[in-house]
C-alpha positions as CSV (number, residue, x, y, z in Angstrom):
1,M,36.0,67.1,26.7
2,I,36.8,63.7,25.2
3,L,36.7,62.1,21.8
4,E,37.7,58.5,21.8
5,T,37.8,56.0,18.9
6,I,36.7,52.4,19.6
7,K,38.1,50.0,17.0
8,T,36.6,46.6,16.2
9,P,39.2,44.3,14.7
10,G,38.2,42.1,11.8
11,L,35.4,44.4,10.7
12,S,37.8,47.4,10.6
13,H,34.9,49.2,12.2
14,L,35.4,52.6,13.9
15,S,32.9,53.9,16.4
16,Y,33.3,57.0,18.6
17,L,32.5,58.3,22.1
18,V,32.4,62.1,22.3
19,G,31.6,63.9,25.6
20,A,31.7,67.2,27.4
21,G,29.9,68.9,30.3
22,G,28.8,65.6,31.9
23,K,27.1,64.3,28.7
24,A,28.2,62.0,25.9
25,A,27.1,60.8,22.5
26,V,28.1,57.5,20.8
27,I,28.4,57.3,17.1
28,D,27.8,53.9,15.3
29,P,28.1,51.5,18.3
30,R,28.8,47.9,17.8
31,R,26.7,45.1,19.2
32,D,28.8,44.2,22.3
33,C,28.4,47.8,23.5
34,E,29.3,47.6,27.2
35,I,32.6,49.3,26.3
36,Y,30.9,52.6,25.6
37,L,29.2,52.6,29.0
38,E,32.3,51.7,30.8
39,K,34.3,54.4,29.2
40,A,31.6,57.1,29.7
41,R,31.3,56.2,33.4
42,A,35.1,56.3,33.8
43,A,35.0,59.8,32.5
44,G,32.0,60.9,34.6
45,L,29.7,61.2,31.5
46,E,26.1,60.2,30.9
47,I,25.4,58.8,27.4
48,T,22.4,60.9,26.3
49,H,22.5,60.3,22.5
50,I,23.4,57.5,20.0
51,L,24.0,58.7,16.5
52,E,23.7,56.3,13.6
53,T,25.3,57.4,10.3
54,H,23.5,54.8,8.3
55,R,22.1,51.3,8.2
56,N,25.2,49.2,8.4
57,E,25.5,46.2,6.1
58,D,28.5,44.5,7.6
59,L,27.9,44.4,11.3
60,V,25.0,44.3,13.9
61,S,24.3,47.8,15.3
62,G,24.4,48.1,19.1
63,S,22.2,51.1,19.1
64,P,19.0,49.6,20.5
65,I,21.0,47.6,23.1
66,L,23.0,50.6,24.3
67,A,19.7,52.7,24.3
68,A,18.1,50.1,26.6
69,M,21.1,50.2,28.9
70,T,21.3,54.0,29.1
71,G,17.9,55.5,28.1
72,A,19.7,57.5,25.4
73,K,17.9,58.8,22.4
74,V,18.9,57.1,19.1
75,L,18.9,59.2,15.9
76,H,18.9,57.8,12.4
77,G,18.5,59.3,8.9
78,P,15.4,59.7,6.8
79,N,14.4,57.4,3.9
80,P,15.4,54.0,5.3
81,E,14.0,51.0,3.3
82,R,11.6,50.4,6.3
83,P,11.3,52.1,9.6
84,V,14.2,51.8,12.1
85,V,11.9,51.0,15.0
86,F,14.4,51.9,17.8
87,A,15.4,55.3,16.4
88,E,14.0,58.8,15.8
89,T,14.5,60.4,12.4
90,A,17.1,63.2,12.3
91,R,17.0,65.9,9.5
92,E,19.4,68.3,8.0
93,G,20.4,71.1,10.3
94,E,19.2,69.5,13.6
95,I,21.6,70.1,16.5
96,V,22.6,67.8,19.3
97,E,24.2,69.7,22.3
98,I,26.8,67.8,24.4
99,G,28.2,70.3,26.9
100,Q,30.0,73.0,24.8
101,L,29.9,70.7,21.8
102,R,27.3,71.2,19.1
103,I,26.7,68.2,16.7
104,E,25.0,69.2,13.5
105,V,23.1,66.7,11.3
106,I,24.0,66.6,7.6
107,E,22.0,64.5,5.2
108,T,24.5,62.6,3.0
109,P,22.7,60.0,0.9
110,G,24.5,58.0,-1.7
111,H,26.1,55.0,0.1
112,T,22.6,54.4,1.5
113,D,19.4,56.5,1.2
114,D,19.3,57.1,5.0
115,H,22.9,58.2,5.3
116,L,23.9,61.0,7.7
117,A,27.1,62.8,8.7
118,Y,27.6,64.7,11.9
119,A,29.6,67.9,12.0
120,L,31.3,68.6,15.3
121,H,31.5,72.2,16.5
122,D,33.1,73.6,19.6
123,S,31.1,76.6,20.8
124,A,34.3,78.2,22.3
125,Y,36.0,78.2,18.9
126,P,33.1,78.9,16.5
127,D,35.0,79.4,13.2
128,G,34.3,76.2,11.4
129,A,33.7,72.6,12.3
130,V,36.3,70.8,14.5
131,G,35.6,67.5,12.8
132,V,33.0,65.4,11.0
133,F,31.7,61.9,11.5
134,T,31.5,60.8,7.9
135,G,30.1,57.3,8.3
136,D,30.5,55.4,5.0
137,A,30.3,58.5,2.8
138,L,33.9,59.6,3.1
139,F,36.8,57.4,4.1
140,I,40.5,58.1,4.4
141,G,41.7,57.6,0.9
142,D,38.3,56.4,-0.5
143,V,34.6,57.1,-0.6
144,G,31.6,54.9,0.0
145,R,30.4,52.2,-2.2
146,T,27.2,52.8,-4.2
147,D,26.1,49.4,-5.3
148,F,23.3,48.7,-2.9
149,Y,20.6,50.0,-5.3
150,P,21.4,48.2,-8.6
151,D,18.4,49.7,-10.3
152,R,19.5,53.3,-9.5
153,K,23.3,53.2,-10.1
154,R,23.6,56.6,-11.8
155,E,21.2,58.3,-9.3
156,V,22.9,57.1,-6.1
157,A,26.4,57.8,-7.4
158,G,25.3,61.3,-8.1
159,L,23.8,61.6,-4.6
160,L,27.1,60.6,-3.1
161,Y,28.9,63.1,-5.2
162,D,26.6,65.9,-3.9
163,S,27.0,64.6,-0.3
164,L,30.8,64.8,-0.6
165,Q,30.6,68.4,-1.7
166,K,28.7,69.1,1.5
167,L,31.4,67.5,3.5
168,L,34.1,69.4,1.7
169,A,32.3,72.6,2.3
170,L,32.9,72.2,6.1
171,G,36.5,73.4,5.6
172,D,40.0,72.0,5.3
173,Q,40.5,72.2,9.1
174,A,37.8,69.6,9.9
175,I,39.1,66.3,11.1
176,V,37.6,63.2,9.4
177,Y,36.1,60.5,11.6
178,P,34.9,57.6,9.2
179,A,33.0,54.5,10.2
180,H,35.5,52.1,8.8
181,G,39.2,51.8,8.2
182,A,41.5,49.9,5.9
183,G,40.5,46.2,5.4
184,S,36.7,46.9,5.6
185,V,34.4,45.4,2.9
186,C,32.8,48.8,2.6
187,G,35.7,50.2,0.5
188,S,38.7,48.9,-1.3
189,G,41.1,51.9,-1.4
190,M,41.3,53.1,2.2
191,A,44.6,54.3,3.6
192,E,46.2,52.3,6.4
193,R,46.1,55.3,8.8
194,E,43.0,56.4,10.8
195,F,43.7,60.1,10.9
196,S,43.1,62.8,8.3
197,T,41.4,66.2,7.6
198,I,39.0,67.4,4.9
199,G,41.9,69.4,3.5
200,H,44.2,66.4,3.2
201,E,41.4,64.4,1.6
202,R,40.6,67.2,-0.8
203,R,44.1,67.1,-2.1
204,N,45.0,63.4,-1.9
205,N,41.9,61.2,-1.9
206,P,41.8,59.7,-5.4
207,R,38.0,59.6,-5.4
208,L,37.9,63.4,-4.9
209,Q,40.0,64.3,-7.9
210,F,37.5,63.9,-10.7
211,E,36.9,67.0,-12.8
212,S,33.2,66.8,-13.0
213,R,30.2,65.1,-11.3
214,D,29.6,63.0,-14.5
215,D,33.2,61.7,-14.4
216,F,32.6,60.6,-10.7
217,I,29.4,58.9,-11.6
218,A,30.9,57.1,-14.6
219,F,33.7,55.8,-12.3
220,K,31.3,54.6,-9.5
221,I,28.9,52.8,-11.7
222,E,31.9,50.7,-13.1
223,E,33.1,49.8,-9.7
224,H,32.9,46.1,-8.7
225,H,32.0,45.1,-5.2
226,Y,30.7,41.8,-3.7
227,Q,27.7,41.5,-1.4
228,P,27.8,38.4,0.8
229,P,24.4,36.9,1.8
230,Y,24.7,38.0,5.4
231,F,24.4,41.7,4.3
232,R,20.7,41.1,4.0
233,T,20.6,39.8,7.6
234,M,22.5,42.8,8.9
235,E,20.0,45.2,7.1
236,R,17.1,43.4,8.7
237,L,18.6,43.4,12.2
238,N,19.6,47.0,11.9
239,M,16.1,48.2,11.1
240,D,14.1,45.9,13.4
241,G,16.7,46.0,16.2
242,A,19.0,43.2,17.2
243,E,18.9,41.4,20.6
244,A,21.7,41.8,23.0
245,P,24.7,39.5,22.4
246,P,25.2,36.4,24.6
247,R,26.4,37.5,28.1
248,V,29.4,35.2,27.9
249,L,31.5,35.6,24.8
250,R,33.7,32.6,25.5
251,P,32.4,29.3,24.0
252,K,32.2,26.2,26.0
253,V,35.2,24.0,25.5
254,L,34.1,20.6,24.1
255,S,35.8,17.3,24.0
256,L,36.2,15.8,20.5
257,G,33.3,13.4,21.3
258,E,31.1,16.3,22.5
259,L,31.9,18.3,19.3
260,R,30.9,15.3,17.2
261,E,27.6,14.9,19.1
262,A,26.7,18.6,18.9
263,G,25.3,18.1,15.4
264,C,26.8,21.3,14.0
265,D,26.1,22.5,10.5
266,H,29.7,23.7,10.2
267,I,32.9,22.8,11.9
268,V,35.1,25.9,11.6
269,D,38.8,25.7,12.2
270,V,40.0,29.1,13.2
271,R,43.7,28.3,13.4
272,D,46.4,29.7,11.2
273,P,46.1,28.5,7.5
274,L,49.4,26.6,7.6
275,A,48.2,24.8,10.7
276,F,45.0,23.9,9.1
277,A,46.6,22.7,5.9
278,S,49.1,20.6,8.0
279,G,46.3,18.7,9.7
280,H,42.6,19.3,10.5
281,L,39.5,17.3,11.4
282,A,37.8,15.7,8.6
283,G,34.8,17.9,7.4
284,A,36.2,21.1,8.9
285,M,36.5,24.4,7.0
286,S,39.2,26.9,7.5
287,L,38.4,30.4,8.6
288,P,41.2,32.1,10.6
289,T,40.0,34.4,13.3
290,G,41.2,37.5,11.4
291,M,39.2,36.5,8.4
292,I,35.9,35.6,10.1
293,S,34.3,39.0,9.7
294,A,35.1,39.1,5.9
295,F,34.1,35.6,5.0
296,A,31.9,33.9,7.6
297,G,28.8,35.5,6.1
298,W,29.5,33.9,2.7
299,F,29.5,30.4,4.0
300,M,27.1,30.2,7.0
301,G,23.5,31.1,7.6
302,E,22.0,32.9,10.6
303,E,20.2,29.8,11.9
304,E,23.0,27.3,11.4
305,H,24.9,25.9,14.3
306,I,28.6,26.3,14.5
307,G,31.4,24.3,16.2
308,L,34.8,25.8,16.5
309,V,38.4,24.3,16.5
310,A,41.1,26.5,17.8
311,S,44.7,26.3,19.2
312,D,43.6,27.5,22.6
313,A,40.7,28.9,24.6
314,A,41.7,32.6,23.9
315,Q,41.5,31.9,20.2
316,L,38.0,30.3,20.7
317,A,36.9,33.5,22.5
318,A,38.2,35.8,19.7
319,A,36.4,33.8,17.1
320,M,33.1,33.9,19.0
321,E,33.4,37.7,19.3
322,H,33.9,38.1,15.6
323,L,30.9,35.9,14.9
324,V,28.6,37.5,17.3
325,R,29.3,41.0,15.9
326,I,27.9,39.8,12.6
327,G,24.9,38.0,14.0
328,F,26.1,34.4,14.4
329,D,25.1,33.4,17.9
330,R,24.5,29.7,17.5
331,I,27.9,28.5,18.6
332,A,27.8,25.1,20.2
333,G,31.3,25.4,21.6
334,G,34.9,24.7,20.6
335,H,37.6,22.1,20.7
336,V,41.2,22.7,21.4
337,G,44.0,20.2,20.8
338,V,44.1,19.1,17.2
339,V,47.4,17.3,17.9
340,P,46.1,15.2,20.7
341,A,43.0,14.5,18.5
342,A,45.3,13.1,15.8
343,A,47.2,11.0,18.4
344,S,43.9,9.5,19.6
345,G,43.2,8.2,16.1
346,A,40.7,11.0,15.0
347,D,40.0,11.1,11.2
348,M,42.4,13.8,10.1
349,R,43.0,15.4,6.7
350,T,45.8,17.5,5.1
351,I,45.9,19.8,2.1
352,P,49.3,19.9,0.4
353,M,51.1,23.2,-0.3
354,V,52.9,23.6,-3.7
355,Q,55.3,26.2,-4.9
356,T,55.9,28.1,-8.1
357,E,57.9,25.5,-9.8
358,T,55.1,23.0,-9.5
359,V,52.5,25.4,-10.8
360,E,54.8,26.3,-13.7
361,H,55.3,22.6,-14.5
362,R,51.6,21.8,-14.4
363,L,50.8,24.8,-16.6
364,G,53.4,23.6,-19.1
365,E,51.9,20.2,-19.2
366,A,48.5,21.6,-20.0
367,R,46.9,18.8,-18.0
368,D,43.2,18.2,-18.8
369,D,42.4,17.0,-15.3
370,W,43.8,20.1,-13.4
371,T,42.8,23.6,-12.9
372,L,44.6,26.5,-11.3
373,L,41.8,28.3,-9.6
374,D,42.3,32.1,-8.8
375,V,40.0,33.1,-5.9
376,R,41.0,36.8,-5.7
377,D,38.4,39.5,-6.3
378,A,37.7,40.8,-9.8
379,D,39.7,43.9,-9.4
380,E,42.8,42.0,-8.3
381,R,42.5,39.7,-11.2
382,A,42.1,42.5,-13.7
383,S,45.3,44.0,-12.5
384,G,47.2,40.8,-13.2
385,A,46.5,37.1,-13.6
386,I,48.4,33.9,-14.5
387,S,47.8,32.8,-18.0
388,G,45.8,29.5,-18.0
389,S,44.2,30.1,-14.6
390,E,40.5,30.3,-14.0
391,H,38.7,32.7,-11.8
392,L,36.0,32.2,-9.1
393,Y,35.9,34.6,-6.1
394,V,36.4,32.9,-2.8
395,G,33.0,34.1,-1.4
396,Q,31.2,32.8,-4.5
397,L,32.4,29.3,-3.8
398,N,29.5,29.3,-1.3
399,E,27.3,28.1,-4.2
400,G,29.8,28.0,-7.0
401,W,31.3,24.8,-5.7
402,R,28.3,23.0,-7.0
403,D,29.5,23.8,-10.6
404,L,32.9,22.3,-10.0
405,D,34.0,18.8,-10.7
406,P,34.7,16.9,-7.4
407,D,36.9,14.5,-9.3
408,R,39.1,17.2,-10.8
409,H,42.4,18.3,-9.3
410,Y,42.3,22.0,-8.2
411,T,45.2,24.2,-7.1
412,L,43.8,27.2,-5.2
413,M,45.6,30.6,-5.4
414,C,45.0,34.2,-4.2
415,A,47.5,37.0,-3.5
416,S,49.4,35.2,-0.8
417,G,47.7,31.9,0.0
418,M,45.5,33.0,2.9
419,R,42.2,33.1,1.0
420,A,43.3,30.1,-1.1
421,T,43.4,28.1,2.2
422,V,39.8,29.3,3.0
423,A,38.7,28.2,-0.4
424,A,40.5,24.9,-0.3
425,G,39.1,24.3,3.3
426,W,35.5,25.0,2.0
427,L,35.9,22.7,-0.9
428,A,37.4,19.9,1.3
429,S,34.4,20.3,3.6
430,R,32.1,19.7,0.6
431,G,33.9,16.5,-0.3
432,F,36.6,17.6,-2.7
433,A,39.7,15.4,-2.2
434,R,42.2,16.4,-5.0
435,L,43.2,19.8,-3.7
436,D,46.4,21.8,-3.0
437,I,47.3,25.4,-2.3
438,Y,49.8,27.6,-4.1
439,L,51.9,28.8,-1.2
440,G,52.7,32.5,-1.8
441,S,50.3,32.6,-4.7
442,M,50.4,35.7,-6.9
443,G,53.0,37.3,-4.7
444,A,55.4,34.3,-5.2
445,W,54.5,34.3,-8.9
446,A,55.4,37.9,-9.3
447,Q,58.8,37.5,-7.5
448,A,59.6,34.7,-10.0
449,H,58.5,36.3,-13.1
450,G,59.2,40.1,-12.5
């Protein structure tokens, strides 16, 4: 008997392979899904079932692709917005048998209308569930967001509360296997660890401590989440079924001339933010590999062509993996060697970094041609902000840049400077020239001001 977690970096996505008696089930597979087949074969298992907890918004599901590879049956919950064409509908109480394991379907709407959880039982030890695959209903330290149905806020928050009570009823012994971990856009308060039990969550998860259903609902409807445009693409692909990813997830290495001639809609520099700020190709935007999953879908469209700039070929490959997992396949290739490009006379740009003393000085001057622009999310800003700064979330610069004055001087800030570099890079790619980045940002400000 095996139960293995497959982690997808960047997305903080967690999928699972569970097997016994020569059979296996995969829960919430990602698009590049050969890994499940390889692991199952290595363990002498045949994948017979693919279990989806819900229609994902933040990544492309690999279920139809893995089903085509294995012949496995795909199960999905009732009440999707439109038919999930590659799956059969599973209902409350249905059982999937995998050797001595029994996987029981639990309808858990709230995060989405079609959401399911799957309780895992071992027939050799029948006193309670061994674990539960909770999808995006229950996380470690948090619960699912309920903002996907804005006209039904109170209703869906109540549905999630009721679904959580079903999960709690499985017993304190049950191990929690969520679909996402810390860093995912599907929740904001997840614990850093990836192991917990129903009992531990019952006692410690802040979202399970409300005294009443009404209190829980009131909290959830006041939560603030962002929905990048690519969520709509993910929803469509995860109901209609996505195509298999490109067979080679390593982009072609392009010369500087070939990159220019490729006619890309976006040149994306995936190097470290400090490297980008120190020198980058004119017109490039900054999107470090570890931030692609969170922010690429704000700034790029499904049909747009992308050229990459990286430090080396391995970084190019990592960037392409992240992009393909969220449906961005039109990658012309990538260029490595920014320093040689500069030495050859390529048009290069820099974005200065400033420190706390400079920001303090500018605020004290009350300059009418300068703005300290805070690009953190609304919850971060509500917990503490620099007086005199203005706010525009980094993702909302995708269109919000049009309302900014390109002749104005902007200092970009966030919590540390990472997202500020993404914001500054985007504005630079849109033609803004008077930019700098607050190095250390809110962290540095807090150190200086207590």
